[in-house]
C-alpha positions, 0 to 999 in steps of 0.5 A, a space after each residue: 517513518 521514512 524508512 517505511 515510506 523508502 521500503 514500500 517505495 522499492 517495492 511499488 517500483 519493483 511492480 511496476 517494472 514488472 508490468 504490476 500495480 500495487 493495489 495496497 499497503 499492509 503495514 505493522 499496527 505501530 505503523 498504521 497507527 501512527 498515520 492514524 496519529 498524523 491525520 486526524 482529520 482523516 481518521 473523524 470523517 472515516 476516510 480510509 488511510 492513504 499512504 504513497 496514494 495505497 490504502 494501507 491496512 493494519 496487519 500483526 504478521 508485518 514488521 515494523 519497518 517492512 511493509 508490503 505491497 500488494 501487487 496486482 499482476 499485468 493482465 488482469 485489467 483486461 476485460 474478456 474478449 480484449 486482445 491487448 
């Protein structure tokens, strides 16, 4: 799990350096299951599973140790008519 967290942190920092924000974390089903097993109270209450402050999404396309941080590019939060 520490490798997964380390790899996710690297991607989060890269997103921030590029002005983007991280919106979710796609992980392999094995990682999702491991997080769910470590947080039985959250699962019992149907709370979304989170890791590093990001919602977890199980994705069969993601390798076990290579999570994918979903990014929102900078500027997408601006409302129409904002100059900044």
